N, C-alpha and C positions, 0 to 999 in steps of 0.2 A: 078326582083320581086320574083323570086324563085330560086332554086338551085337543083343541081343533087346530093346533099349529101344524105347519108343513113338516113333512117327514124327509129325512135324508134322500136326496134325489138320485144318488148313484148305486150301482149294484156291486160296488167294490170299495175297498179303502183308498185313501188318498195316495196318488202316485207323484213322486218328487223327481225332477230332473237334477240330480246331484252334480252333473257336469256344469250346469249353469247356475248353481247355488252359489251366493256370495261367500258363503263360509266354507264351501267345499271345493268344487271344481275351479272356482275363480279366485280362490285364496291359497290353494295347496298346490304343491309341485306334482308333476306326474309321478305316480308311485313306481319305485324301483321293484325288480323281481322279488328281491328278499322280503319287501313289505307285502307284496301280493301273497307270497307264500305263507308268511305270518298271519295275515288276514284270514286266509282259508283255514288255517290251523285253529284260530280262534272260532270260526265259524262252525268248523267240525266238532268242536268241544260242545258249543252251544246246541248243536243239532242233536248230539248224543244225549245231552242232558234233557232237552225237551221231549225228544223221541221216547226216552226212558219214562219219563213223567207221564206222558200221554198213554203208553202201553200199560203202565201200572195203574193208570187212574189214580195218581198219587193224592189228589185233593180229597179222596174218599177214604183214605187210609189214616190210622192214628199217627200223631206226630210223636217223636222220640220224647220221652220223659226226662231223659238226661240230656239237656241241651248243651252242657259243657263238653260232652264227648259224643256228639250227635251221630257220627259215622260209625263209631264203634258199637253204640246202641243198636243202629240199624242192622249191621252185620249180625250181630248176636241174635236179633229177632227175625232174621230172614225167613226162617220156616213159617212163623206167624204171618208175615206179609204175603208169602206165596199162598198160603191157605185162605187168606181173606180175599186175594185178588180172584182166585178160582171160584170161591163161594159167591162172591158179589157178582161175578159175570153170569154165573149159573142163575142166580135169582133175578137179575135183570132181564133174562131172556123172555120171560112171560109176564113182566110187572107193568108194562105200558099201559094196557086197558084198565088195570086195577088202580091206576093212579089218577083218574079222571075226578075232578072235584064234584062233591055232592051238595055242597051247601051254596046259597045264592052269593055269599061273600066271596068264595073261592072262585066261582065262575066268573064273577065280575073282574076280580084282580087278574084272572088268566086272560080274558078277552083283551084288557088294556095292555098287559104284558106283551102278549104276541103281536099286537099291533105296533106298539111304541118301543118296546124293549124296556120299558121302565113304567112303574105304577107308583103313584104318591098316595100318602095317607095323612089325614089329620086326626090325631089321637086324643085330643082333649086334654084340658089342664089337669084333671085328676090323674089320668094315666101317665102324663109326663112328670108330675110330681112324684109318682111311684117310681118311675125309671131313674130319676135323679137321685133318689133316696137310696135306692138299691146299688147304684154305681158310685156313690159318693166316696167311699173308702178306697176304691180302685183308682179313681181319679186323683186322690190325695196321693196315693202311692206313685202314680205316674208323675205328678208334679215334683215330688221329692227327687225322683230319679232325673228328671230333666234338669233340675237345679244343680245337680253335681256335675254337669258338663257345660262348657261354654257353648253358645248357639252355633258358632262358626265350626265347632268340632263335632256336632251332632249329625248323625246319619238319619236318613228319613225313618227307617224302622224304629228308631229310638224315640219317636214321637208317639209310638203305639205300645200298649201293654197287653200281650196275649194272656188270656185267663184260661188255664187248662181245665178241661171238663172234669177230670178226676179230683182237682183241687177245689172246685166250686160246684158241686152237683146240684145244689138247691138253686142256684143262679141260673144255670142251663135249664133246670126244670121250669123256672118261672118263664124265662124267655121262650121256651118251646110251647108252653100253654098260651102265652100272649100271641105268638105267631100263628098258633092254630086258630084262636079266637077271631082274628081279623082277616082269615083266608090266605095268609101268606104261605103256610105250609102246604096246603091243598094245591094252590096255583103253582108253587114251585116244583112240587112233585109231578104234576101233570106236565109242566113246561119242559122238565128234564127227563121225563119218562122213567122215573125211578123214585122210590120212596125217600124222601130227604126230610132233614130236620136242622135245627139250629146247631152246627158243629163247632163253630168257633165264635167266641165273643171277645171283641178287641176294642177297648176304649182307646180314644186318640185325642191328642191336643195339638193344635197349630196356632201359631202366632206369627207376627211379621218378621221375626228373626229367622224363620225357616228360609233356606236358600236353595231348595231343590228345583225351583221353578223360575228362575230369573237370571239374567246376565250370562247367557250361554256362549255368546260369541263376542264378548268384549275384547279378546285378543285380536280380532280382525275388524272391530268397529261396526259389527252388524247388529242392528237392533233386535230385541226380543220379538217373537211372533205374537201376534193377537191371538193365535191358537196355542199358545205355549201350554205344555203339560198335557194336551189331548192325547189320549192313548187308548188302546184296548189292553186288556190284562193278559198276562202270560199263562192264565190257568185255563182248565178245560172243565166243562161239565158241572158247573155250579152257578148259583146266583148269589148275589150279595143284597143285604138288607141294612140300610143305614138309618139310624135315629139321631136327630139333633138333640143334644143334652143341654146345649146353650142356645140362646137366642142368635139366629144367623141371619144377617142382612146382606146386602150386595157386596159390602167390602170385608166381610168375615169369611171369605172363602167358601161360598155356597157350592153344593155339589151341583155339577152341570152334566147334561146328557144330551147327545144329539139323536133325537127321537127317529126310530126307524133305521139307524145305522147298524143294529145288531144283525140285520139281514144282509149286510155287506161284507161281513167278515167270516162267511162260512167256507170260502175256498181253502181246501186242505192244504196244498203246497204253499199258497201265499201265507196262510197263518202259520204254518210250520216255520217258514223262512223268517218271518217277523219275530217269531218267538225265539228262534235260534239265536238271532243277533242280539236280542234282549239278554238272553241268559249268557252269551259270550261276553257281555259288556261292550258291545259294538254300537249300542244305541246311545251310549254316553256322548256328551258334546264337548268334553275336554279335548284339547288339540290332538293329543296322542292317539285318542280313540276315533276322532274324526278322520285323521290320516289312515288308520286302519280300515274303517268302514268304507272310505272312499276307494281303498285299494281292492275291494271286492269287485268281482264281475258284475256288471250292471244288472243282471237278473237277480242278484242276491242283495241288491242295495234296497232293502225295505226293513221298516222298523215297526214294532208294536207301539213304541213310544215315539211317535212321529211328529207331535205337535210343535215342538220347538223349531223344526225344519221347514215348517210351512210358511213361506214368505207371503208378504201382503197381496202380491199379485198372482198367487197360485190359484188355479181354477177351482181349488176345493175350499179355500179359505172362507170366502164369503158365504157359501152354502152351510158350512159348519157353524158359523157365527149366527147366521139367521135361523137355523133349525135347533139351536142349542137351548135347552130348557134350564135356566139357571133357578134352582129350587131355594128360595129363601123361606124363613119361618112363617111369613104371611101366607105362603102358598102350600105348606104342609110340614109336618114334624118328621116325616120318614119316607124313604123310597125303597122299594124292591126293583132291582135292575139286573140285567143280563150284562155282565162285564165284557162280553164280546162286542158290545156297542162302544162308540167313541164317547169318552167321558174325561172328567177332571174335577178337582175339588182340593180344598184345603189351602188355596192361594190367598191367604190372609193379608190384608192390608191394614186394618184397623182391629184392635182388640184381640180377642181369642176365639177359637171355635172349638168347642167340645162335641165329639160324636161318638157314638158306638157302632162299629161295623160288625155284622154277623154274616157268617158264610152259611148258606143252606146247602148241605152235602149229605150223602148217604153214610151214616154211622155204621161201623162193622157191628155185626150181630154176634 
C-alpha cells in the first residue's frame, strides 16, 4: 500500500522562469499593451470561474441532468443549489470528529494517504473479474463513441464516459459497497473531514493516438519535457480512486504520482492563480495561448498544468522524476489519491489502457 521511496522535497509547487524559457521569453516578442490587457481579461474570467466553483464547493453538488442545455438547467435549479450549499456547510461544521475511521483497513489507508498523498491496493483476480464484467457494457459504449471520431479530432474528455448516478443506481451501490469494504470510504471521509462516497464513476480508454501530452512546442523546435503532463487538478475538496480495468505496464500509460507533493499545493493564492489560468485556457501550450500567458504579470505566470513547461535543467525536474511512483499492474490494481498532488497518467505508447476513475465527494442529502 505504501513505499519507502523519497517524498517530494519542496514545500511549494514548481516555479518556472518564463522569461528564460525557450518556448516563451526566448521565442516570443515582448507583449504589447493590448496583449497584456487581453491576458488580464482572460485571467479575470478564469479567476471568477474558479472562485465561484470554490465558494459553491461545486464538486459536491449534483451535475446537470440535461447536458445539452447545461446552463439553462443550472439557472432553473438555482434554488435547489443554494439550499444544498447552505445545508452542506451547516452539516460540515461539526462532522470532522465523526469522520474518523473505525476499521483497521480505514486507519491503514488514511495513514498512508496522509503521508504520501496516495495509497495503492491489490484487489485480487476475483474482484478484478467482477469489476471488468460490471463495466464491460460501458466500455463497449465508449469504444463505439470513440470509433465515430478521428483520433486527431478527439478532445481529452471524449476518451471518458461519465455514468450518471440516477441512470445507474445499482452500479453506484456496488462501487460504494466495494469502496467501504477496503477502507477507501472511511479514509477519504477522514482525510476530507466530511462524509463522502463514490459520487462519480467514469470509465476511460487511452491509446497511442491520444495527442494531449506530446509535441507542445514543435513550432519553435523545443523538445517535450520529461515531466510532460504533470499537473495538479483544478478541483477542490475531493479524492480520486482509480482502478485498472486492463493490464497496465510501463508503456501503457501507468498512473504516476509524486509522493508527498500534496503538501506543497496548499497555498491559497498560489492555488487560486494556477487554477484560474487553467480555467481561462492560459495553460494551453498552443502559440496563441503561450503569447497570452507570457503577457501576464510575472506573479501571475503560474499553472496547475505545468509539466510541459518544465525544462530538463529546471531545479524541480529531477526531484519530480526521482520521487514519482509509476504504478503498473505488477504493483497494484488501484490507487486512492489526493489530486492536489503532482500526478499524470494515460500517456500510452503501446496498446491501450482501460481504467475507471471514481470521485469521492459528499453527495447531497
